[in-house]
C-alpha positions in Angstrom: 79.1 50.2 90.5 77.2 53.4 92.5 74.5 55.2 91.0 74.3 58.6 89.4 74.5 61.2 91.8 71.2 62.6 90.4 69.6 59.2 91.0 71.1 58.4 94.2 69.4 62.0 95.3 66.0 60.9 93.5 67.1 64.3 92.2 67.2 63.8 88.4 67.8 67.4 87.3 70.6 67.6 89.5 69.0 70.8 91.1 71.5 73.0 93.1 70.5 73.4 96.9 69.0 77.3 97.1 67.0 78.8 99.3 63.8 77.1 97.8 62.0 74.8 99.8 60.8 71.7 97.4 58.1 69.7 98.0 59.5 66.2 99.5 62.8 67.8 100.1 64.7 65.8 102.6 68.1 66.6 104.2 70.8 64.7 102.5 74.8 64.2 102.5 75.0 66.4 99.3 76.2 69.5 99.9 75.4 70.8 96.4 72.6 69.5 95.1 69.0 69.3 96.0 67.9 65.4 97.9 64.0 64.5 97.4 62.1 61.5 99.6 61.1 59.6 95.8 62.0 60.0 92.4 58.4 61.4 91.4 59.4 64.3 93.9 62.9 65.2 92.1 60.6 64.9 88.7 57.8 67.7 90.5 61.0 69.9 90.9 62.1 69.8 87.3 59.0 70.2 86.2 58.2 73.0 88.2 61.5 75.2 87.7 60.9 74.8 83.7 57.6 75.7 84.5 59.1 78.5 86.3 61.6 79.5 83.5 58.9 80.1 81.5 56.4 82.3 83.0 59.2 84.4 84.9 61.5 84.6 82.2 59.9 83.8 78.8 61.7 80.9 77.8 59.8 79.0 75.0 62.1 76.7 72.9 64.4 73.7 74.1 68.0 76.0 73.5 66.3 78.9 75.8 65.1 76.3 78.5 68.2 74.3 78.4 70.9 77.4 78.2 69.7 78.3 81.2 69.5 74.6 83.3 72.8 73.9 82.3 74.7 77.0 81.1 78.0 77.0 79.0 80.5 77.8 82.2 79.9 74.3 83.9 78.2 72.4 80.4 78.5 71.4 76.8 75.2 73.2 76.2 74.9 72.5 72.7 75.3 68.6 73.1 73.2 68.9 75.9 70.2 71.1 73.5 70.5 68.6 71.0 70.5 65.2 73.0 67.3 66.7 74.4 66.0 68.2 71.1 66.4 64.4 69.7 65.1 62.8 73.0 62.0 65.2 73.0 61.4 64.8 69.3 60.7 68.7 69.3 63.0 71.2 67.2 65.9 72.9 69.3 64.0 76.6 68.9 60.1 75.0 68.4 58.0 76.8 70.8 57.0 74.3 73.5 54.3 74.7 76.7 55.6 73.4 79.6 51.9 73.7 81.3 51.4 70.7 78.7 51.7 67.5 80.2 53.2 65.2 77.3 55.7 67.9 77.0 56.6 68.5 80.3 57.1 64.9 80.5 59.3 64.2 78.0 61.7 67.0 78.8 61.9 66.1 82.3 62.0 62.9 81.0 65.1 64.1 78.3 67.2 66.2 81.0 67.3 63.4 83.7 68.8 60.9 80.6 71.4 63.8 79.7 72.1 64.5 83.4 72.3 60.6 84.8 73.0 58.6 81.4 70.1 56.3 82.2 66.9 56.5 80.4 63.9 57.6 82.9 61.8 55.8 84.6 58.5 57.1 82.4 56.1 56.0 85.9 58.2 58.4 88.1 58.1 61.1 85.9 54.0 60.6 85.7 53.4 60.8 88.8 55.8 63.6 89.0 53.6 65.8 87.1 50.4 64.1 88.8 52.0 66.5 92.3 52.0 69.4 90.9 
């Protein structure tokens, strides 16, 4: 059985291709989603994007962040929010700080779980944080 797309692309958050030039980005055969050289670089991008959502759009809660990350036009956003809340232990509407290492790592791991259906390797998540 083949690995989930986000794992194959070292892009655990399934970040769509844009004009953004990410650290660790490599040319890939996936026309729709970014491809990274390793999982830590994929986690770095995931965390960085969530930090940008907080800084630029003032999104403070799981509900706000995931509603932007996984819009209802493409996802079952309410189920996504519920899973991320369960996996992180944070309330759906609780204010969280994506500059906090533990919070960012829990969020990245939870999003990766929803996107790929497998638990994140926390060593990769930690190395992604260290690349910020």
